[in-house]
C-alpha positions in Angstrom: 4.7 144.0 69.2 5.9 146.0 66.3 2.8 145.2 64.3 0.6 146.3 67.2 2.6 149.4 67.6 2.5 150.4 64.0 -0.7 149.2 62.2 -1.4 149.8 58.5 -3.9 152.5 59.5 -1.3 154.8 60.9 -0.5 158.2 59.6 2.1 158.2 56.8 3.5 161.6 57.9 2.6 164.3 55.4 5.2 166.8 54.4 2.7 169.6 55.4 2.7 168.4 59.0 2.8 171.3 61.5 3.6 171.3 65.2 1.2 171.9 68.1 1.7 173.6 71.4 0.5 171.7 74.4 0.7 172.6 78.1 4.3 172.3 79.0 5.3 170.8 75.6 6.4 172.6 72.5 6.8 171.5 69.0 4.5 168.5 69.5 3.9 166.2 66.6 1.7 163.1 66.2 4.1 161.1 64.0 1.9 158.0 64.0 -1.0 156.8 66.0 1.4 155.4 68.5 4.4 157.7 68.4 4.5 161.3 69.4 7.3 163.8 69.4 8.1 167.1 71.1 10.1 169.1 73.6 11.0 168.0 77.1 7.8 168.0 79.2 7.8 170.7 81.8 5.5 170.8 84.9 2.7 168.5 85.9 0.4 169.8 83.3 2.6 168.4 80.6 2.6 164.9 82.2 -1.2 165.1 82.6 -1.5 165.9 78.9 0.6 162.9 78.0 -1.4 160.7 80.3 -4.7 161.9 78.6 -3.1 161.0 75.2 -2.7 157.5 76.4 1.2 157.6 76.5 2.7 154.6 78.3 6.4 155.3 77.7 8.4 158.5 77.5 11.7 158.2 75.7 14.3 160.9 76.2 17.3 161.3 74.0 18.3 164.5 75.7 21.3 164.7 78.1 19.4 166.3 81.1 18.0 164.2 83.9 14.4 163.0 83.2 11.6 163.7 85.8 11.0 160.0 86.4 9.0 160.7 89.6 6.4 162.8 87.7 6.2 160.2 84.9 5.6 157.4 87.4 2.9 159.4 89.2 1.0 159.6 85.9 1.5 155.9 85.1 4.2 156.2 82.5 7.6 154.6 82.1 10.7 156.8 81.4 13.5 155.5 79.2 16.7 157.6 78.9 18.9 157.0 75.9 20.8 160.3 75.3 23.1 161.1 72.4 24.7 164.2 70.8 24.0 166.4 67.8 26.6 164.8 65.5 24.5 161.7 64.8 23.1 158.5 66.5 25.8 156.0 67.5 25.3 152.5 66.1 24.6 151.0 69.5 22.0 153.6 70.2 20.3 152.9 66.9 19.9 149.3 68.0 18.5 150.4 71.3 16.0 152.6 69.6 14.9 149.7 67.4 14.6 147.5 70.5 12.4 150.1 72.2 10.2 150.3 69.1 9.6 146.6 69.1 9.3 145.8 72.8 7.9 148.6 75.0 4.3 149.6 75.6 3.0 152.4 73.5 2.0 155.0 72.7 5.5 156.4 73.0 6.4 160.1 73.5 9.9 160.8 72.2 11.6 164.0 73.2 14.9 165.9 73.3 15.2 169.4 74.8 13.4 171.6 72.2 11.9 168.7 70.2 13.5 169.9 67.0 16.7 168.0 66.5 17.7 164.7 68.3 14.1 163.7 69.1 12.8 163.9 65.5 15.9 161.9 64.4 15.1 159.2 66.9 11.4 159.1 65.7 12.6 158.9 62.1 14.8 155.8 62.9 12.1 154.2 65.0 9.4 154.6 62.3 11.8 153.3 59.6 12.6 150.3 61.7 8.9 149.5 62.2 8.1 149.9 58.5 5.7 152.8 59.2 7.8 155.2 57.1 10.1 155.2 54.2 13.4 156.9 54.3 11.9 159.8 52.4 9.1 160.2 54.9 11.4 160.1 57.8 13.6 162.8 56.3 10.6 165.0 55.6 9.6 164.6 59.2 12.9 166.1 60.3 12.4 169.1 58.1 8.8 169.5 59.3 10.0 169.3 63.0 12.6 172.0 62.4 15.8 169.9 62.5 18.6 172.3 61.5 20.8 171.5 58.5 23.6 172.5 60.9 23.3 168.9 62.2 24.0 166.7 59.1 24.8 163.7 61.3 21.1 163.5 62.4 19.9 163.6 58.8 22.5 161.0 57.9 21.3 158.7 60.7 17.8 158.7 59.1 18.9 158.6 55.5 21.4 155.8 56.0 19.4 153.8 58.5 19.9 150.0 58.2 18.0 147.5 60.3 20.3 145.9 62.8 20.7 142.2 62.5 18.7 139.8 64.6 21.9 138.8 66.5 22.6 142.4 67.3 19.0 143.0 68.6 19.1 139.9 70.6 22.1 141.3 72.4 20.3 144.5 73.4 18.8 144.3 76.9 15.2 145.5 77.4 16.3 146.7 80.9 16.5 150.3 79.6 17.7 152.9 82.1 15.2 155.5 83.4 18.1 157.8 84.1 21.2 157.1 82.0 24.7 157.6 83.4 25.6 160.6 81.3 29.0 161.8 80.3 30.9 163.2 83.2 31.8 166.9 83.4 35.5 166.0 82.9 34.8 163.9 79.8 32.7 166.7 78.4 35.5 169.2 78.9 37.9 166.8 77.1 35.4 166.8 74.2 35.3 170.6 74.2 39.1 170.7 74.2 39.2 168.4 71.2 36.8 170.4 69.2 38.6 173.6 70.1 41.9 172.2 68.9 40.2 171.2 65.6 38.9 174.7 65.1 42.3 176.1 66.0 43.9 174.0 63.2 41.2 175.3 60.8 41.9 178.9 61.7 45.6 178.5 60.9 44.6 177.6 57.3 42.0 180.4 56.8 39.1 178.6 58.3 39.3 175.7 55.9 39.5 172.0 56.6 43.1 170.9 57.4 44.8 168.7 54.9 45.0 165.8 57.4 41.3 166.0 58.1 39.5 167.1 54.9 36.1 165.9 55.8 35.5 168.3 58.7 33.7 171.6 58.1 34.5 174.8 60.2 30.8 175.6 60.6 29.9 172.1 61.8 32.7 172.1 64.4 31.5 175.4 65.7 28.0 174.1 66.0 29.3 171.1 68.0 31.3 173.3 70.3 28.2 175.6 70.8 26.0 172.6 71.6 28.6 171.2 74.1 28.5 174.5 76.0 24.7 174.5 75.9 24.3 170.9 77.1 26.9 171.4 79.8 25.1 174.5 81.2 22.0 172.3 81.9 23.7 169.6 83.8 23.3 169.2 87.6 27.1 169.4 88.0 27.1 172.9 86.5 23.9 174.0 88.3 25.8 173.3 91.6 28.8 175.4 90.6 29.2 179.0 91.7 27.3 181.7 89.9 30.5 183.2 88.5 31.4 179.9 86.9 27.9 179.6 85.3 28.2 183.2 84.1 31.5 182.4 82.4 30.1 179.3 80.8 27.0 181.2 79.4 29.4 183.8 78.1 31.4 181.1 76.2 28.1 179.8 74.8 27.1 183.2 73.5 30.5 183.8 71.9 30.5 180.4 70.3 27.2 181.1 68.8 28.7 184.2 67.2 31.5 182.0 65.9 29.0 179.6 64.4 27.2 182.4 62.6 30.5 183.9 61.3 31.5 180.6 59.9 28.4 179.9 57.9 29.6 178.8 54.5 27.3 181.1 52.4 28.1 184.2 54.4 31.5 183.5 56.0 33.1 186.4 57.8 36.6 185.3 58.7 37.4 188.5 60.6 34.4 188.0 62.8 35.3 184.4 63.2 38.8 185.3 64.3 37.5 187.8 66.8 34.9 185.3 68.3 37.5 182.5 68.4 39.9 184.8 70.3 37.2 185.7 72.8 36.3 182.0 73.3 40.0 181.3 74.1 40.1 184.2 76.5 36.9 183.2 78.2 38.0 179.6 78.6 41.4 180.7 79.9 39.7 183.0 82.5 37.5 180.1 83.7 40.4 177.6 83.8 42.5 180.0 85.9 39.8 180.2 88.5 38.2 176.8 88.5 40.3 174.2 86.8 41.5 172.7 90.1 38.1 172.7 91.8 
């Protein structure tokens, strides 16, 4: 199947590749003849476009719930294998490889904006098939707009190693159309963990603590920001009161200010201190009102 999915005539992704805008799909790339990449398809026009392109499988690596009904209506299978912005877990890499070698193509791979997690998945899949070298896969992430704020995604591509035959044999082809995503409670536990790490960094002047020298303040701020962004798009949050959602959006905006203040080349510790204080106040206000609901 891999040979059929990635023939020798396929595009070897040029570093000058540029994205296209399609109905309901942004940042669209034709990575190879059988693998496309872009943002989450929105509206029936997007699915009609994918159908006209001959897409048979849509692969989402985003946390939000896929529109399986719309995909089915247009003759396409949805596969949902979400992961975060800090890299691709080893088990998920194996699943991506299994998708590459077993499902019907062409495949459209997407995350939310089509800039970060989706391109990383495409890079891994094309490396696994032999369509791209590591260098080509890395250049694709750059062309797609993957931010250097997410070094884990680049690392997943640069350090890709083909899973063993035994590992791949253990991966089921019964891929979920809607994955059981991390619960709201689990997400908040993750948020608390990142917040505590940032708190420890603040105590030492926004530097990595001695007991964890490999972490970077800017990167941790990015992860916290993305946690708030992802949480805001979940069904659980959409069903919460408007006041709760407003507080969450406020935390997201303030965390973005923290991320900007902690950029290594232009670090502003005073601005970081202020933003971090405001994040704490925002979270405390929300906890006071909604922790027990």
